[in-house]
C-alpha positions in Angstrom: 29.8 -90.7 -2.1 26.8 -90.6 -4.4 24.8 -92.3 -1.7 25.4 -89.2 0.4 23.6 -87.1 -2.2 20.7 -89.6 -2.3 20.5 -89.8 1.5 20.6 -86.1 2.0 23.6 -86.3 4.4 27.1 -84.9 4.1 29.7 -87.8 4.2 31.5 -88.2 7.5 34.9 -87.8 5.7 33.8 -84.4 4.2 36.4 -81.7 3.8 36.2 -78.2 2.2 37.6 -78.3 -1.4 37.2 -82.1 -1.4 35.7 -84.6 -3.8 32.2 -84.1 -2.4 32.5 -80.3 -2.9 33.5 -80.7 -6.6 30.7 -83.2 -7.3 28.2 -80.8 -5.8 29.7 -78.0 -7.9 29.2 -80.1 -11.1 25.5 -80.7 -10.2 25.1 -77.0 -9.5 26.6 -76.0 -12.8 24.2 -78.3 -14.7 21.2 -76.8 -12.8 22.5 -73.3 -13.5 22.7 -74.1 -17.2 19.1 -75.3 -17.5 17.6 -72.9 -15.0 19.1 -69.8 -16.8 17.2 -70.5 -20.0 14.8 -67.7 -19.3 17.4 -64.9 -19.5 18.4 -65.9 -23.0 15.3 -67.2 -24.6 13.5 -63.9 -24.3 16.4 -62.3 -26.2 16.1 -64.8 -29.0 12.4 -64.4 -29.4 12.5 -60.6 -29.3 12.3 -60.0 -33.1 9.5 -62.6 -33.4 7.5 -61.1 -30.5 8.0 -57.6 -32.0 6.5 -58.8 -35.3 3.7 -61.0 -34.0 2.4 -58.4 -31.5 3.1 -55.4 -33.9 5.0 -53.3 -31.3 8.0 -51.0 -31.4 11.6 -52.1 -30.5 11.4 -50.4 -27.1 8.1 -52.1 -26.3 9.5 -55.5 -27.5 12.4 -55.0 -25.0 10.0 -54.8 -22.1 9.7 -58.6 -21.6 13.4 -58.7 -21.2 13.3 -55.8 -18.7 10.5 -57.5 -16.7 12.5 -60.8 -16.7 15.5 -59.0 -15.3 13.4 -57.2 -12.7 12.0 -60.5 -11.5 15.4 -62.0 -11.6 16.7 -59.1 -9.4 13.9 -59.5 -6.8 14.3 -63.2 -6.8 18.0 -63.1 -6.1 17.3 -60.8 -3.1 14.4 -62.8 -1.7 15.7 -66.3 -2.4 19.1 -65.4 -1.0 17.5 -65.0 2.4 15.7 -68.3 2.0 19.0 -70.1 1.2 20.6 -68.7 4.4 17.8 -70.2 6.4 16.6 -73.3 4.6 19.3 -74.3 2.1 19.3 -74.4 -1.7 17.1 -77.4 -2.4 13.7 -75.8 -1.5 14.6 -72.8 -3.7 15.4 -75.0 -6.7 12.3 -77.1 -6.3 10.1 -74.0 -6.3 12.1 -72.5 -9.2 11.6 -75.7 -11.3 7.8 -75.5 -10.9 7.8 -71.7 -11.6 9.8 -72.1 -14.8 7.7 -74.9 -16.1 4.5 -73.1 -15.5 6.0 -69.8 -16.7 7.3 -71.1 -20.0 4.1 -73.0 -20.8 2.0 -70.0 -19.9 4.2 -67.6 -21.9 3.9 -69.9 -24.9 0.1 -69.4 -24.8 0.2 -65.6 -24.1 -2.4 -63.8 -26.2 -0.7 -60.3 -25.8 2.5 -58.6 -25.1 1.3 -57.5 -21.7 0.5 -61.1 -20.6 3.8 -62.3 -22.0 5.7 -59.6 -20.2 4.0 -60.3 -16.8 4.7 -64.0 -17.0 8.3 -63.3 -17.9 8.7 -61.1 -14.9 6.8 -63.0 -12.2 7.4 -66.6 -13.0 10.3 -66.9 -15.4 12.4 -64.1 -13.9 12.0 -65.1 -10.3 12.3 -68.8 -11.1 15.6 -68.1 -13.0 17.0 -66.3 -10.0 17.4 -69.5 -8.0 19.9 -70.7 -10.5 22.3 -67.8 -10.0 22.8 -65.8 -6.8 21.4 -68.3 -4.4 23.2 -71.2 -6.1 26.5 -69.3 -6.1 26.1 -68.5 -2.4 25.5 -72.1 -1.6 28.5 -73.3 -3.6 30.8 -70.7 -1.9 30.3 -72.5 1.5 31.8 -75.7 0.3 35.2 -74.3 -0.7 37.9 -72.2 0.9 41.2 -72.4 -1.1 39.4 -72.8 -4.4 36.4 -70.6 -3.7 37.2 -68.3 -6.6 37.2 -71.0 -9.3 34.2 -72.7 -7.6 32.1 -69.5 -7.7 33.1 -68.8 -11.3 32.3 -72.3 -12.4 28.9 -72.2 -10.7 28.2 -68.8 -12.3 29.3 -70.2 -15.7 26.1 -72.2 -15.8 24.4 -68.9 -16.6 26.7 -68.3 -19.6 26.7 -71.9 -20.7 23.0 -71.4 -21.0 23.6 -68.4 -23.2 25.9 -70.5 -25.4 23.8 -73.7 -25.6 20.2 -72.4 -25.6 20.5 -70.1 -28.7 22.0 -73.0 -30.7 19.3 -75.4 -29.4 16.4 -73.1 -30.0 17.2 -71.1 -33.1 16.1 -74.0 -35.5 12.9 -74.6 -33.4 12.1 -70.9 -33.6 12.8 -70.8 -37.3 10.7 -73.9 -38.2 8.1 -74.3 -35.4 7.9 -70.8 -34.0 8.9 -69.3 -30.6 5.9 -70.7 -28.8 7.0 -74.3 -29.5 10.5 -73.4 -28.3 9.0 -72.1 -25.0 7.1 -75.4 -24.4 10.4 -77.3 -25.0 12.1 -75.3 -22.3 9.2 -76.0 -19.8 9.7 -79.7 -20.2 13.5 -79.7 -19.9 13.3 -77.5 -16.8 11.2 -80.0 -15.0 13.2 -83.1 -16.1 16.6 -81.7 -15.0 16.0 -79.3 -12.1 13.8 -81.3 -9.8 16.2 -84.3 -9.6 19.2 -81.9 -9.3 17.5 -80.1 -6.4 16.9 -83.3 -4.6 20.6 -84.2 -4.9 21.6 -80.9 -3.3 19.6 -81.4 -0.1 22.6 -81.8 2.2 23.6 -78.5 3.9 27.1 -77.5 5.0 27.9 -78.5 8.6 27.9 -75.6 11.0 31.5 -76.1 12.0 32.7 -75.6 8.5 31.2 -72.1 8.1 32.8 -70.6 11.2 36.2 -70.2 9.7 35.1 -70.0 6.0 36.7 -66.6 5.5 38.5 -63.9 7.5 35.9 -61.2 7.5 37.2 -57.8 6.3 40.7 -59.1 5.4 42.1 -58.7 1.9 43.1 -62.3 1.0 45.9 -61.2 -1.3 47.7 -58.7 1.1 46.3 -59.6 4.6 45.4 -56.0 5.1 42.0 -55.0 6.6 39.3 -53.2 4.5 38.8 -49.6 5.8 35.2 -49.5 4.5 32.4 -50.7 6.8 30.4 -53.7 5.5 27.5 -51.4 4.8 29.6 -48.9 2.8 31.2 -51.8 0.9 27.8 -53.3 0.1 26.4 -50.0 -1.3 29.5 -49.3 -3.3 29.4 -52.8 -4.9 25.7 -52.3 -5.6 26.2 -49.0 -7.4 29.2 -50.4 -9.3 27.1 -53.4 -10.3 24.5 -51.2 -11.8 27.1 -49.3 -13.8 28.9 -52.3 -15.2 25.7 -54.1 -16.2 24.0 -51.2 -17.9 27.1 -51.3 -20.1 27.1 -55.1 -20.4 23.5 -55.3 -21.5 23.9 -53.3 -24.7 25.6 -56.1 -26.7 24.0 -59.0 -24.9 20.4 -57.8 -25.2 20.5 -56.1 -28.6 23.1 -58.1 -30.7 20.4 -60.2 -32.4 18.3 -57.1 -33.2 21.4 -55.2 -34.4 22.3 -58.0 -36.8 18.7 -58.1 -38.1 18.9 -54.3 -38.7 22.2 -54.6 -40.6 20.7 -57.3 -42.8 22.6 -60.2 -41.5 19.5 -62.0 -40.1 18.4 -63.3 -36.7 20.3 -66.6 -37.1 23.6 -64.7 -37.4 22.7 -62.7 -34.4 22.0 -65.8 -32.4 25.3 -67.4 -33.4 27.1 -64.2 -32.4 25.4 -64.2 -29.0 26.5 -67.8 -28.6 30.1 -66.8 -29.5 29.9 -64.0 -27.0 28.7 -66.0 -24.1 31.0 -68.9 -24.9 33.9 -66.4 -24.5 32.2 -65.4 -21.3 32.4 -69.0 -20.0 36.2 -69.1 -20.6 36.5 -65.6 -19.0 34.6 -66.7 -15.9 36.7 -69.7 -15.3 40.0 -67.8 -15.9 38.8 -65.0 -13.6 38.0 -67.6 -10.9 41.6 -68.9 -11.1 42.9 -65.4 -11.0 40.7 -64.4 -8.0 42.2 -67.3 -6.0 45.6 -65.7 -6.6 45.0 -61.9 -6.4 41.6 -61.5 -4.8 38.2 -60.6 -6.1 38.6 -56.8 -6.2 41.6 -56.8 -8.5 40.0 -59.4 -10.7 36.9 -57.3 -11.0 38.9 -54.2 -12.0 40.7 -56.0 -14.7 37.5 -57.4 -16.1 35.6 -54.1 -16.1 38.5 -52.3 -17.9 38.5 -55.1 -20.5 34.8 -54.6 -21.0 35.3 -50.9 -21.5 37.8 -51.6 -24.3 35.5 -54.1 -26.0 32.5 -51.7 -25.9 34.7 -49.1 -27.6 35.6 -51.5 -30.3 31.9 -52.0 -31.2 31.6 -48.3 -32.4 33.5 -48.7 -35.7 32.3 -52.3 -36.3 29.4 -53.0 -38.7 30.8 -55.8 -40.9 29.7 -59.4 -40.2 33.3 -60.6 -39.5 34.2 -57.7 -37.3 31.1 -58.1 -35.3 31.9 -61.8 -34.7 35.4 -60.9 -33.6 34.4 -58.0 -31.3 31.6 -60.1 -29.8 34.2 -62.8 -28.9 36.5 -60.1 -27.4 33.6 -58.7 -25.4 32.8 -62.1 -24.0 36.4 -62.8 -23.1 36.6 -59.4 -21.4 33.4 -59.3 -19.3 32.6 -62.9 -18.4 34.2 -62.8 -15.0 32.8 -59.5 -13.8 29.5 -60.6 -12.1 31.0 -63.6 -10.2 33.8 -61.3 -8.9 31.2 -59.4 -6.9 30.1 -62.6 -5.2 33.8 -63.5 -4.5 34.3 -60.0 -2.9 31.3 -60.5 -0.7 32.6 -63.8 0.5 36.1 -62.4 1.1 35.0 -59.4 3.2 31.6 -60.1 4.6 30.2 -62.7 7.1 29.7 -66.2 5.7 26.4 -66.7 7.5 25.0 -63.8 5.6 26.3 -64.9 2.2 22.9 -65.6 0.6 21.4 -62.2 1.6 24.5 -60.2 0.8 25.3 -61.9 -2.5 21.6 -61.5 -3.4 21.8 -57.8 -2.8 24.8 -57.3 -5.1 23.5 -59.6 -7.8 20.1 -57.8 -7.6 22.0 -54.6 -8.3 23.8 -56.1 -11.3 20.5 -57.4 -12.7 18.8 -54.1 -12.3 21.6 -52.7 -14.3 21.0 -55.2 -17.0 17.3 -54.5 -17.0 17.8 -50.7 -17.1 20.4 -51.1 -19.8 18.3 -53.4 -21.9 15.4 -51.0 -21.9 17.6 -47.8 -22.2 19.4 -49.2 -25.2 16.1 -49.9 -26.9 14.8 -46.5 -26.1 17.9 -44.8 -27.4 17.6 -46.8 -30.6 14.0 -45.6 -30.9 15.1 -42.0 -30.4 18.1 -42.0 -32.7 17.4 -44.7 -35.2 20.7 -46.5 -34.5 22.7 -48.3 -31.8 25.7 -46.0 -32.0 24.5 -43.6 -29.2 23.5 -46.7 -27.1 27.0 -48.0 -27.2 28.3 -44.5 -26.1 25.8 -44.6 -23.2 27.2 -48.0 -22.2 30.8 -46.7 -22.3 29.9 -43.8 -19.9 28.3 -46.2 -17.4 31.4 -48.5 -17.6 33.7 -45.5 -16.8 31.6 -45.0 -13.6 32.1 -48.6 -12.7 35.9 -48.4 -13.1 36.0 -45.4 -10.9 34.1 -47.1 -8.0 36.1 -50.3 -8.1 39.3 -48.4 -8.1 38.2 -46.5 -5.0 37.2 -49.8 -3.3 40.6 -51.3 -4.1 42.4 -48.3 -2.7 40.4 -48.6 0.6 41.3 -52.3 0.8 44.9 -51.3 1.5 44.4 -50.1 5.0 46.4 -51.0 8.1 45.7 -54.4 9.7 45.0 -52.5 12.9 42.0 -50.7 11.4 38.8 -52.4 12.4 35.9 -53.0 10.1 32.7 -52.2 11.9 29.1 -53.0 10.9 
């Protein structure tokens, strides 16, 4: 079977959900873990960048916002590339962009240069390891698509768990610039061989019946929303949930520094949060295979709402660790659920583009939320109001997903038109 990866051909005995599919998923998860470093490294270096360039907290949040904007655009553009050319060209280009980006950012003379590199090279390069990779993985599974998509998406959260622990000592001893050079080397060494192993593309005859377009997999009933309506509702919901999600993820390190617990404690807390997110993503994938993506998404976003509320009275070190774990366990499966919904209700041949649109919306929410939380902190002097802002956006998300779920209970005789 491994010779099939080296030759660039799918084995003749290939079947959806088979051994080849799972091996391909494992390679994808590894690439996702390495390729997603850019989303987490910029959070880790935020306090150091703020101090070195002598800027405000809201200004120090701009590199993260730029990274997420680049990540959003990359998911949209590269999703179209995947539909046409496959995942391998995307990953090869991403590996080069990340290596050049991290090396360039490590030599940045100003915050403006650092921010531009984060957005154009690191942000877009990182995008190949998420939405496009998820879309590609979804083609190779049918019965276990939920857990496969969740596992592929877990590479992003594994990155958030592993990279903080790997980089925190380098940042403390050698500085953040050395840490960025380290990521550049690792990206090249892992992603280029991985991309070459993923050259085979799904045979055309396996995509024709990959999903029953517009049919709820849990009930067999047809969605009464048109594909365009569903796409827009998912996009708006994605913005809402991720504005809320970004508050703890982006600012937990800075929050711990403000409370006097130090950057190291904040990095460990972030690692605990995203480790819980990995568990949540995998469990959500199993759940989605049983009850469908919409119901799984609703459960996840309600859990996130509860966890955000628990942050309000928590300022002790132990309580912050506990609530961060609860937050990770609550929200980890949210973003992959959007991709699962797209694959359940929308055409398989448009998976890259449509998943890219929804992922772009969630990333824009993360970018907006990361900046908005920093701005609210700047206006009020604390993160209390920022948490309340996140809770309000989360309520909007719950309302939209509930509406979509209600519209997925239509009669099997109702057609879904484009």
